[in-house]
Each structure stands twice: as C-alpha cells, then as structure tokens.
VOMIVEX-521264 format. One line per 8 residues: number of its first residue (from 1); their letters; for each residue x negated, y, z of N, C-alpha, C. Coordinates in steps of 0.001 Angstrom, whole numbers. Example, Ala and Ser with C-alpha at 12.3 -4.5 7.8 and 13.67 -1.06 7.14 Angstrom:
// residues 2
1> as> -13190,-5690,7800,-12300,-4500,7800,-13200,-3300,7800; -12850,-2250,7080,-13670,-1060,7140,-12900,30,7870
***
This chain:
// residues 255
1> mntvihps> -16542,-12220,-28569,-15351,-13069,-28493,-15057,-13619,-29882; -14751,-14896,-29949,-14445,-15568,-31211,-13044,-16170,-31130; -12292,-16006,-32213,-10898,-16457,-32221,-10560,-17071,-33573; -9737,-18113,-33534,-9196,-18697,-34749,-7680,-18776,-34579; -6938,-18358,-35605,-5480,-18280,-35543,-4863,-19436,-36335; -3859,-20083,-35739,-3124,-21192,-36371,-4059,-22224,-37023; -5034,-22727,-36265,-5950,-23708,-36858,-5307,-25098,-36905; -5818,-25928,-37783,-5456,-27349,-37745,-6188,-27983,-36570
9> asdalhfi> -5837,-29212,-36242,-6491,-29886,-35122,-7989,-30041,-35371; -8339,-30412,-36612,-9759,-30609,-36925,-10520,-29288,-36915; -9899,-28208,-37410,-10546,-26897,-37385,-10716,-26402,-35943; -9716,-26659,-35114,-9799,-26251,-33713,-10923,-27002,-33009; -11042,-28288,-33274,-12099,-29085,-32653,-13479,-28577,-33084; -13619,-28281,-34365,-14888,-27751,-34871,-15200,-26413,-34202; -14203,-25550,-34065,-14376,-24251,-33419,-14812,-24420,-31963; -14160,-25332,-31242,-14466,-25549,-29828,-15889,-26083,-29660
17> kehhtskp> -16285,-26997,-30526,-17654,-27530,-30458,-18683,-26443,-30720; -18366,-25562,-31641,-19321,-24510,-32019,-19434,-23414,-30967; -18309,-23042,-30368,-18312,-21860,-29506,-18148,-22159,-28008; -17856,-23408,-27656,-17594,-23677,-26237,-18328,-24903,-25692; -18255,-26029,-26368,-18751,-27293,-25823,-20225,-27252,-25464; -21019,-26545,-26248,-22469,-26510,-25991,-22827,-25666,-24770; -21933,-24784,-24344,-22212,-23920,-23198,-20920,-23622,-22419; -20264,-24653,-21901,-18981,-24443,-21210,-19105,-23595,-19952
25> ektmllvm> -20294,-23618,-19313,-20479,-22832,-18099,-20635,-21337,-18395; -20725,-20982,-19681,-20898,-19585,-20072,-19730,-19041,-20886; -18777,-19896,-21229,-17655,-19437,-22047,-16321,-19838,-21433; -15373,-18943,-21546,-13996,-19246,-21163,-13238,-19575,-22439; -12455,-20648,-22397,-11719,-21100,-23578,-10226,-20944,-23340; -9537,-20343,-24289,-8085,-20209,-24259,-7501,-20958,-25446; -6560,-21850,-25167,-5898,-22602,-26230,-4396,-22403,-26080; -3781,-21885,-27111,-2342,-21601,-27074,-1631,-22412,-28139
33> gecmvnyq> -561,-23099,-27741,187,-23882,-28708,1214,-24771,-28052; 1818,-25631,-28864,2836,-26560,-28365,2143,-27837,-27906; 2359,-28178,-26653,1618,-29306,-26092,2466,-30119,-25124; 1946,-31293,-24776,2510,-32168,-23751,1397,-32453,-22745; 1748,-32474,-21461,734,-32621,-20408,1047,-33851,-19566; 66,-34734,-19463,196,-35956,-18668,-851,-35928,-17565; -408,-36001,-16314,-1331,-35935,-15168,-1259,-37228,-14359; -2441,-37719,-13931,-2523,-38870,-13032,-3554,-38554,-11954
41> grarslld> -3175,-38810,-10713,-4077,-38555,-9597,-3397,-38902,-8296; -3307,-37915,-7394,-2616,-38147,-6126,-1130,-38395,-6349; -641,-37981,-7518,723,-38281,-7950,672,-38441,-9466; 1820,-38588,-10107,1873,-38667,-11568,2934,-37692,-12049; 2664,-37055,-13185,3654,-36141,-13740,3536,-36110,-15254; 4657,-35805,-15901,4695,-35655,-17353,5453,-34373,-17666; 4794,-33480,-18380,5415,-32234,-18824,5627,-32344,-20328; 6889,-32409,-20744,7212,-32662,-22149,6812,-31479,-23036
49> wgerlimi> 7050,-31607,-24316,6597,-30623,-25286,7123,-29224,-24993; 6227,-28274,-25138,6585,-26873,-24952,5390,-25996,-25283; 5645,-24726,-25568,4566,-23795,-25916,3930,-23239,-24649; 2604,-23409,-24550,1898,-23047,-23320,510,-22490,-23628; -63,-21895,-22608,-1428,-21391,-22680,-2304,-22227,-21754; -3369,-22807,-22300,-4332,-23569,-21515,-5581,-22704,-21352; -5998,-22540,-20119,-7156,-21709,-19814,-8232,-22572,-19152; -9414,-22612,-19749,-10536,-23368,-19183,-11606,-22358,-18779
57> kqdgtvlv> -11793,-22207,-17482,-12699,-21184,-16976,-14143,-21670,-16968; -15053,-20738,-16731,-16484,-21022,-16826,-16990,-21919,-15694; -16190,-22086,-14635,-16574,-22981,-13545,-15904,-24344,-13659; -15218,-24588,-14787,-14566,-25879,-14997,-13101,-25914,-14630; -12593,-24879,-13968,-11176,-24820,-13614,-10317,-24833,-14876; -9249,-25628,-14837,-8329,-25710,-15975,-6924,-25348,-15493; -6283,-24411,-16191,-4942,-23953,-15822,-4008,-24112,-17010; -2802,-24612,-16755,-1773,-24750,-17781,-640,-23785,-17418
65> hqpvmrep> -459,-22757,-18235,563,-21736,-17968,1712,-21832,-18953; 2926,-21767,-18414,4122,-21657,-19236,4391,-20185,-19536; 5346,-19866,-20425,5594,-18471,-20769,6118,-17617,-19615; 6613,-18258,-18549,7149,-17522,-17401,6490,-18021,-16116; 6709,-17292,-15052,6216,-17598,-13710,4724,-17288,-13578; 4328,-17033,-12329,2957,-16630,-12049,2001,-17811,-11950; 2437,-18866,-11257,1553,-19994,-10988,1463,-20940,-12178; 309,-21606,-12357,205,-22616,-13417,1089,-23813,-13099
73> vnwqptgs> 1618,-24447,-14144,2480,-25607,-13943,1636,-26863,-13713; 436,-26888,-14262,-547,-27944,-14016,-1915,-27284,-13916; -2815,-27950,-13211,-4158,-27382,-13093,-5139,-28441,-12619; -6422,-28160,-12875,-7515,-28975,-12365,-8529,-28039,-11714; -9152,-28469,-10617,-9983,-27557,-9828,-11369,-27301,-10427; -12099,-26421,-9755,-13478,-26108,-10121,-14315,-27389,-10210; -15183,-27448,-11208,-16049,-28606,-11366,-15470,-29709,-12224; -14293,-29474,-12788,-13687,-30487,-13662,-14456,-30579,-14979
81> itefktkd> -14425,-31757,-15573,-15104,-32005,-16854,-14039,-32150,-17938; -14181,-31369,-18986,-13185,-31369,-20051,-13818,-31781,-21375; -13162,-32690,-22078,-13630,-33162,-23389,-12499,-33043,-24407; -12871,-32894,-25678,-11893,-32702,-26739,-12082,-33739,-27845; -10976,-34103,-28462,-11021,-34994,-29620,-9749,-34786,-30435; -9677,-35378,-31607,-8467,-35342,-32414,-7981,-36764,-32678; -6671,-36889,-32798,-6068,-38178,-33118,-4713,-37920,-33771; -4508,-38515,-34924,-3242,-38349,-35652,-2908,-36870,-35859
89> dqlilncr> -3908,-36096,-36269,-3743,-34667,-36539,-3306,-33867,-35304; -3637,-34371,-34146,-3342,-33653,-32896,-4643,-33399,-32132; -4748,-32240,-31514,-5892,-31927,-30669,-5610,-32434,-29262; -6540,-33185,-28701,-6352,-33770,-27366,-7430,-33253,-26427; -6994,-32764,-25291,-7878,-32284,-24232,-7802,-33277,-23075; -8917,-33874,-22738,-8984,-34793,-21598,-9808,-34133,-20488; -9190,-33980,-19342,-9855,-33316,-18213,-9875,-34265,-17025; -11021,-34391,-16371,-11104,-35282,-15214,-11881,-34617,-14080
97> hlrpaekm> -11505,-35035,-12880,-12172,-34558,-11670,-12457,-35773,-10805; -13653,-35831,-10221,-14061,-37046,-9516,-13558,-37115,-8083; -13671,-36031,-7348,-13265,-36040,-5935,-12361,-34846,-5647; -11053,-35108,-5505,-10381,-36410,-5601,-10289,-36880,-7050; -10153,-38178,-7217,-10084,-38756,-8559,-8743,-38401,-9199; -8792,-37673,-10287,-7574,-37311,-11010,-7939,-36934,-12438; -6962,-37050,-13321,-7220,-36703,-14718,-5958,-36112,-15334; -6177,-35288,-16340,-5072,-34631,-17020,-5327,-34684,-18528
105> kvtfrqlk> -4303,-35050,-19275,-4397,-35124,-20729,-3413,-34130,-21333; -3932,-33258,-22191,-3092,-32278,-22874,-3161,-32565,-24374; -2010,-32835,-24973,-1937,-33149,-26401,-1239,-32008,-27129; -1934,-31413,-28105,-1366,-30322,-28909,-906,-30866,-30262; 361,-30626,-30590,824,-30996,-31923,947,-29778,-32831; 821,-28602,-32257,782,-27379,-33058,-37,-26344,-32304; -933,-25673,-33008,-1821,-24688,-32381,-1542,-23296,-32927; -1477,-22331,-32026,-1267,-20942,-32412,-2572,-20154,-32394
113> lvtatslv> -3424,-20455,-31415,-4626,-19649,-31235,-5634,-20390,-30371; -6904,-20250,-30697,-7997,-20740,-29850,-9020,-19606,-29755; -9384,-19248,-28522,-10331,-18155,-28290,-11424,-18608,-27341; -12652,-18264,-27664,-13788,-18513,-26772,-14464,-17182,-26498; -14700,-16922,-25234,-15329,-15659,-24855,-16143,-15854,-23592; -16984,-14895,-23287,-17803,-14937,-22076,-17468,-13729,-21221; -17151,-13964,-19959,-16792,-12884,-19043,-17802,-12798,-17906; -18080,-11579,-17463,-18979,-11346,-16339,-18218,-10573,-15273
121> dranliia> -18156,-11123,-14052,-17455,-10466,-12947,-18080,-10932,-11639; -18840,-10063,-11008,-19503,-10413,-9747,-18888,-9681,-8547; -17782,-9016,-8778,-17156,-8243,-7704,-16368,-9153,-6770; -16270,-8751,-5508,-15455,-9444,-4521,-14212,-8612,-4237; -13095,-9272,-4047,-11848,-8583,-3746,-11893,-8023,-2330; -11635,-6738,-2211,-11598,-6080,-905,-10174,-5610,-663; -9562,-6106,403,-8189,-5744,739,-8210,-4779,1911; -7581,-3648,1743,-7526,-2645,2811,-6115,-2111,2925
129> gmeidvvn> -5836,-1453,4055,-4527,-853,4243,-3489,-1808,4778; -3910,-2944,5322,-2970,-3892,5890,-2643,-3500,7328; -1667,-4194,7910,-1240,-3867,9274,-2383,-3981,10270; -3243,-4983,10080,-4369,-5171,10997,-5317,-3988,10952; -5408,-3310,9788,-6268,-2134,9675,-5741,-990,10536; -4405,-845,10579,-3809,204,11405,-4021,-111,12877; -3857,-1385,13241,-4085,-1801,14627,-5515,-1494,15041; -6479,-1846,14197,-7887,-1568,14507,-8143,-67,14628
137> qivsnpni> -7479,672,13784,-7618,2125,13795,-7175,2699,15139; -6066,2208,15669,-5539,2705,16939,-6372,2207,18110; -6825,955,18043,-7661,418,19120,-8946,1229,19252; -9540,1588,18124,-10793,2349,18165,-10569,3799,18564; -9363,4314,18347,-9067,5703,18711,-7604,5824,19134; -7276,5444,20392,-5884,5502,20872,-5288,6901,20856; -6141,7931,20799,-5637,9301,20782,-4822,9601,19524; -4906,8698,18521,-4054,8830,17346,-2589,8825,17770
145> ieeglriv> -2287,8030,18786,-921,7944,19300,-650,9099,20261; -1512,9232,21268,-1410,10354,22207,-2646,10406,23084; -2905,11570,23627,-4056,11778,24509,-3912,10940,25777; -5015,10310,26172,-5035,9578,27433,-4533,8151,27352; -4124,7700,26171,-3634,6328,26025,-4794,5344,26098; -4599,4249,26848,-5603,3191,26951,-4985,1883,26448; -5648,1243,25491,-5196,-56,24986,-5943,-1147,25758; -5191,-2039,26383,-5822,-3091,27197,-5622,-4492,26617
153> krekavkt> -4698,-4643,25658,-4420,-5983,25146,-3866,-5917,23732; -4383,-6831,22890,-3829,-7023,21559,-3099,-8349,21523; -2001,-8395,20757,-1220,-9630,20628,-859,-10200,22001; -306,-9366,22839,101,-9807,24178,1356,-10667,24087; 1251,-11883,24579,2375,-12814,24504,3413,-12495,25572; 4667,-12407,25158,5790,-12230,26078,6868,-13246,25702; 7959,-13248,26420,8990,-14266,26236,9564,-14260,24825; 9760,-13074,24260,10441,-12982,22968,9495,-12846,21770
161> gsidlygf> 8180,-12918,22011,7257,-12812,20885,5875,-12357,21294; 5248,-11577,20430,3886,-11112,20667,3804,-9614,20399; 3391,-8865,21412,3289,-7409,21301,2001,-7059,20555; 2120,-6196,19546,938,-5816,18758,-127,-5174,19639; 254,-4136,20383,-685,-3437,21269,1,-3125,22587; -742,-3342,23663,-207,-3078,24998,-1235,-2254,25773; -756,-1222,26454,-1685,-371,27202,-979,476,28245; -1647,1546,28660,-1112,2454,29679,-1370,3885,29241
169> dkdhvpvv> -409,4762,29558,-614,6166,29236,-1396,6847,30349; -1589,8149,30241,-2407,8883,31208,-1811,8871,32613; -512,8574,32734,144,8489,34038,270,7045,34518; -463,6134,33849,-496,4707,34208,831,3992,33966; 1650,4532,33079,2910,3884,32714,2632,2885,31591; 3133,1642,31705,2917,655,30643,3495,1133,29301; 2748,852,28223,3173,1266,26883,3132,53,25948; 4264,-215,25318,4377,-1282,24319,4383,-628,22940
177> iemkrsla> 3459,-1049,22084,3360,-464,20748,3618,-1541,19706; 4608,-1301,18870,4942,-2207,17770,4522,-1551,16454; 3704,-2278,15661,3165,-1731,14428,3936,-2267,13215; 4134,-1413,12222,4713,-1808,10940,3840,-1232,9826; 3545,-2060,8841,2613,-1655,7796,3231,-707,6772; 4573,-665,6717,5206,228,5747,6391,930,6408; 7570,668,5918,8763,1352,6413,9280,720,7703; 9533,1550,8721,10144,1073,9961,11626,806,9714
185> tissvhql> 12132,-290,10261,13526,-681,10030,14274,-810,11345; 15585,-1003,11232,16411,-1167,12427,16019,-2426,13185; 15671,-3478,12470,15242,-4712,13141,13966,-4481,13948; 13127,-3552,13495,11910,-3214,14243,12266,-2610,15598; 13329,-1817,15616,13778,-1192,16864,14236,-2252,17851; 15032,-3202,17380,15527,-4265,18266,14372,-5137,18769; 13402,-5362,17920,12223,-6131,18331,11469,-5401,19441; 11274,-4109,19270,10591,-3307,20294,11382,-3294,21597
193> rmyvkdik> 12687,-3179,21513,13539,-3199,22707,13338,-4479,23523; 13297,-5616,22837,13125,-6890,23524,11766,-6964,24214; 10731,-6467,23560,9396,-6490,24161,9348,-5625,25416; 9972,-4458,25345,10007,-3563,26516,10749,-4223,27669; 11846,-4893,27364,12607,-5602,28403,11767,-6709,29035; 11009,-7420,28211,10144,-8484,28727,9120,-7933,29712; 8497,-6816,29380,7491,-6229,30265,8132,-5743,31554; 9315,-5162,31457,10020,-4697,32666,10310,-5855,33610
201> kdrkepkv> 10715,-6991,33048,11017,-8155,33878,9754,-8759,34482; 8695,-8860,33669,7459,-9493,34142,6767,-8666,35213; 6738,-7359,35013,6012,-6478,35936,6918,-5857,36988; 8233,-6051,36819,9207,-5405,37706,8974,-3893,37751; 8718,-3358,36556,8468,-1928,36411,9764,-1220,36016; 10134,-152,36699,11343,574,36318,11151,1362,35026; 9892,1700,34729,9642,2500,33542,8584,1847,32665; 8957,1569,31448,8041,1042,30437,8343,1774,29131
209> rgilcapr> 7336,2324,28516,7525,3046,27269,7372,2108,26068; 8163,2361,25057,8044,1611,23809,7854,2576,22653; 6838,2337,21827,6539,3225,20705,6478,2412,19417; 7266,2804,18441,7254,2171,17130,6373,3006,16198; 5357,2375,15629,4415,3076,14758,4526,2550,13333; 4632,3466,12386,4729,3101,10974,4366,4315,10128; 3952,4087,8868,3671,5230,7996,4908,6094,7754; 6096,5458,7809,7328,6208,7605,8425,5660,8500
217> vpdmvkkl> 9097,6567,9221,10213,6194,10093,11447,6960,9623; 12425,6290,9020,13635,6969,8536,14426,7608,9677; 15235,8604,9334,16004,9340,10344,16932,8432,11132; 17589,7478,10473,18516,6601,11203,17774,5717,12202; 16524,5352,11879,15721,4563,12805,15280,5432,13981; 14913,6675,13704,14554,7611,14779,15722,7800,15748; 16910,7948,15194,18103,8148,16029,18357,6937,16919; 18221,5746,16362,18438,4525,17138,17386,4381,18237
225> leehglew> 16161,4736,17926,15094,4700,18941,15418,5629,20094; 15848,6826,19776,16192,7802,20811,17350,7319,21681; 18334,6660,21050,19489,6140,21802,19066,5100,22825; 17978,4372,22526,17514,3327,23438,16329,3789,24295; 16057,5069,24274,14971,5593,25100,13592,5192,24619; 13474,4939,23328,12195,4534,22740,11616,5674,21897; 10342,5534,21533,9647,6603,20821,9147,6103,19463; 8668,7031,18675,8120,6689,17373,6948,7593,17034
233> reverkvv> 6053,7062,16216,4936,7832,15690,4752,7437,14218; 4605,8407,13364,4274,8121,11980,2761,8159,11838; 2182,6983,11659,727,6831,11592,359,6448,10171; -381,7301,9500,-798,7031,8131,-1990,6105,8124; -1896,5048,7329,-2992,4089,7242,-4173,4669,6484; -5361,4284,6895,-6573,4649,6183,-7006,3485,5312; -7291,3767,4055,-7804,2750,3142,-9314,2929,3049; -10070,1926,3531,-11525,1992,3521,-12030,1362,2235
241> lpdnrqrt> -12646,2163,1402,-13105,1717,92,-14579,1353,129; -15076,597,-862,-16475,175,-864,-17478,1320,-841; -17073,2524,-1309,-18013,3642,-1293,-17996,4383,47; -17317,3751,1044,-17273,4260,2411,-16477,5549,2554; -15748,5929,1507,-14867,7081,1645,-13526,6591,2177; -12895,7405,3027,-11605,7045,3573,-10532,7919,2945; -9415,7277,2593,-8275,8005,2095,-7027,7469,2782; -6000,8282,2859,-4729,7774,3355,-4115,6910,2268
249> lkeflkk> -3122,6122,2643,-2469,5237,1663,-1874,6047,525; -1256,7206,836,-644,8029,-204,-1692,8528,-1197; -2837,8942,-677,-3907,9417,-1551,-4419,8280,-2433; -4519,7070,-1856,-5034,5902,-2589,-4123,5550,-3749; -2794,5584,-3500,-1841,5179,-4519,-1723,6204,-5645; -2144,7440,-5406,-2090,8470,-6441,-3146,8232,-7508; -4217,7480,-7154,-5303,7270,-8106,-4898,6295,-9210
***
C-alpha cells in the first residue's frame, strides 16, 4: 500500500500515475479532500464544496462518500473509465460511463490523503438464519413442531394475507403456522388470529389450530395466545455455515 499525505495537486497526479493509472484493474485508489462534484447523465446534479472520500475500485466503480450516512452521495458503476489531470492547482477527476451515457467530474481544491492499494477477495457472501431458513427447516422436518404434523402448503393465500405454513396434525385438524425470524410480538398474535379465522370460514371447520413460531416468545405474548386459544413454539434457527457445520443462532452470535 502506498500513501501520500496532504499532497499538492501536481504531487497527487504524479502519485496516481505512478501507483494507479498504469494498472487500474489491480489497484484501488482512495482520494480524500475538499471537492466539488458535477454529474451529467440521466439527470444533472451539483454537489458543492465539502470534505469527502472518493473510492475508485478495481472494477472501475467510483463512489463519493460524505462524512456521514452509509450510501454514497454520487457514484459511477462497474466499467467506468476514470482520468486525472490538474488545472489551476486543482486535481480533477473525470469519470465516464458509456451505457448508459453519463459522466462525473470531481474537482479537488485541497487534498488530505491519496492511497493506492491492491485487494484480493474471492469470497461470496453467504446469508443464513433468515426466516426462510426456519420455514425450510420445518418443512423438511415437521416433527420440530410436533409429532405427526404434515405440511401441505407454503405461502397459502387467504383473505387477510399469506400463511407461512399450512398443514394438518395427526388428528387431521387444520394447522396454521406463522413464522417470525426473531422476537414474537403482539401484532404477530393478531395476524395469526386473522389467518385462523380465514381458514375456519373457507373450510367451515369448527376447529383450526394456530401456532406462532419464533426463536423467542415473551410471556405477555404467550398469555395473549392462550387467551385466544392459540399455541406457540420456540424454534431455534439453524445457521448453516460454509464448512457444513450447523449451529443455533445463539451459538453463532457468541463467536
């Protein structure tokens, strides 16, 4: 990694040519300083002077970050072409993208830092422990809820919404299962109640069971479920990791 602190515009340009321009596909460039950003493309925008971080990634992506907020205030997509020059003691970054046709000009009147480095990352993001993972877990093994349970439908449409899981218990009584990925709430109880009512009306069944499933069901939610003749199960999510080991969510978060 190579860095220059508080460079002049000409020194910054020389640094960028030496450490980035000859191999932009292999180096990430960070430029920090006071700049103005002018964008033209599907719309037009002008971002007045302010201290920002400009990030030029190895695939051509350009991001303009302000000191706050997560998202970039301006950006150019993968495959963008970026060129540098100086004018009136200012460093100018010209970035263009062909399809769609758009261009962005960043003018620095004061520079704090310029860094060029090469990063290697071939990993893919793996997301586990979501609500769909719990649903799949129960579909593959309904006995997690209770012995003899049969799941016959996922995302069953009813008048008031969509039931996560619908099935029958060992006595052939319809069962409505509402899944929550974290904490069960009072609104979850009312949602389950409406689904159970919908099934009773559609099937003209005097008895329909409703089960709220979540990793954690607070006592007040349990009490409300009991008052409405509904049930609950605390089902711990399994986090499936790339090494094929399974852990519960609590075990995963301890690491």
